[in-house]
N, C-alpha and C positions, 0 to 999 in steps of 0.2 A: 288248890290255892285259888281263892276268889279275892279279887282286889277291886276296890271302889271307895266309897266313903268310909268303909271299914274293911279289914282283912279277916278272912275266915279260912282256916286250914281244915279240910275234911279228908280223912283217909278214905279213899274210895274202895280199898280192898274189903270185900264183904259188904259193901254198902248196897242198898237197893235204890235204884234211880228210876223214877217214873215221871210221867207228865200228866198233870191234872188241870184242865181248863186254862191252858196257857202258862202254867207254872211248872218249873222244873223242881221236883221234890227229891231230896237226897236224905235217905234214912240210914243212919249208921249207928254204931254203938254209942257215939257221942250225943246223938239226938237227931232231930229233924231240922233241915234247912229248906226254905222255899224261896225260889227266885222267879219273879214275874217277868218272863221273857217273851210272852206272846207266841207268835208264829215261830220264833227261834228256839223254843223249848225243846222240840223234838230233835233239832239239829244238835243241840248241846247234849241231849241224852245219848245220842249215837256217838258223839265224840268222847264222852266219858266211858261208855261201854266198850268202844273199840278205839282206843287211843292209837295215834300214829306211832310206829316204831321209831327209835332214835335215828335210824338211817333216813327216814322220811323227814324228820325235823331238821336234819343236817343237810338235806338236799342231795343225798347220794342217789344217783340214778344210773340206769344202763347207759353205757357209752361214754361216761365221763372218765377223765384221767385224773387220778387222785394220788397225792403224796402224803405220807405221814412223817413228820419231822420232830424229833426230840419228844416223842409221846409214846409211853408204854401203856398200851391198851390192847389186851389180847383179843377182844371182840371186834374192834374196829376193822381190821383186815378181813375178818369173816363177813362183816356186814357189807363191806365194799364189794367183795366177791359175790355175795348173795344178791346184791342189787344189780349186778351185771356191769359194774364199773371196773376200770383197769387200775390196778395198784402199781405205781411206778416206784422203782428202787431209788431214783433221784428226782427231785422236783424240777421239772422242765416242761414248759407249756402245759401246765396243769389247769384243770377246771376247778379243782378244789385242793387246797392245802390245809392240813391239820398241823398246826404248830404248837407244840407243848412248851409252856413257859412256867418254869418252876421258881425262878428268882428274877428280880427286877432286871439284872443284866441280860437275861435271855430275850428281853424285849427288843434288843438291838437287831435281832434277826429279821424283824419286820421291815427293815430298810431294804432287804434283798428280796422280799416276797413278790413285789410287783414284777420283777424281771423273770420270775419263775412261773407266773401264771398267765393264762390267756387274757385278752382284754376284758372279756365279760366274766372272768373267773372270780373266785372268792377265796379268802383265807379265814379259817376258823382259828382263833387264838384260844387255846385251852389252858386254863390256869386254876389254881386251888380256890375253893370257896372259903369265905370267911377268915382270911388271914390278913395280917397287917403289912407283911413284907411285899405283897403284890395285890393291888386293889383294882377294881374296875376302872377307877379314874386314871390310874397309871397306864392301864392297857389302852384306854381310849386316847390318852395323850400320845402314847407311842404310835398309835395308828395315825393320828393327825400329823405327827412328826414325819411319818413315812408317806405322807400325802395320800392316805387311805381314809375312808369313812366307815364307821360301824353302822350296820343296818339291821342287826338282829342279835338277840341273846338266846341262849339255849342251855338248859341244864344238861350237861354232858354225862354226869354220873352223880352219885351221892356226894362225892368229894370234889368234883370238878365242874366248872362252868365254862361256857364258850361264847365268845363274841365274834361275829362274822364281819370281816372287813372286805371292802370292794374298792375298786378304782372309781372315783367320782364320775358321774355320767358325763359331765362336760369334758373331762380329760379323756374318757373313752371315745367320745365323738371326735376329739382332736386327734387322737391316735389313729382312728379309722381314716380320717382325712389324710394324715401324713402317709399312711400305708398306701392309700389309693393314688396319691400324687407321685409316688416313687416309680 
C-alpha cells in the first residue's frame, strides 16, 4: 500500500522489485509502478523483499514480559516464545500487553492497563477492521480517557488491526521522580 497524493495498492506476491537510476520499480500482474526515491530506493527494495515479521512490527523482543488478554490468536504465543520474550499468565509489570477488544464495552479494560504495565511499557489494543460497532476513533478516545496516548498502528491480521498505547512521556517522567523520592 503506497500513500501520498494518491493511493496505490500493489500485491507484492510474485512481483519483481528492482532499482533503476534511483527509481524503485515494481512490476506485477497489474502493471508497472515507478517511484522516484533517489538514494532511498535500495532501502525500500530490501524492505519489500524482506518484510519485518509481525513480531518485529509489534516490538516483541527477547527479555520482554508479555501478556495476552481477551485475544484468541494461536500464533501470537508462538511468536512471543520465538522472540525470546516471556509470556505471563496474568498481566502484571508487563512490557507489552495485547488487549483484544471485540465490542465497545471491552474498551473499559483500558482503564486498568496502566497499572499492569511498566512505566515504559505499551499496550496494543487489537480490534476488528472495518466494522461500525468499534472504530479507530472509539479506540483512540478510550485511550485518552485512560490517560494513555496512541503512538503506532499496525495491521495485526487480515481481520484485525492494532493501536499501540503508552503512558505519555511527561507522566512517565513524573512517575520516575515519585519512585526516586520514595
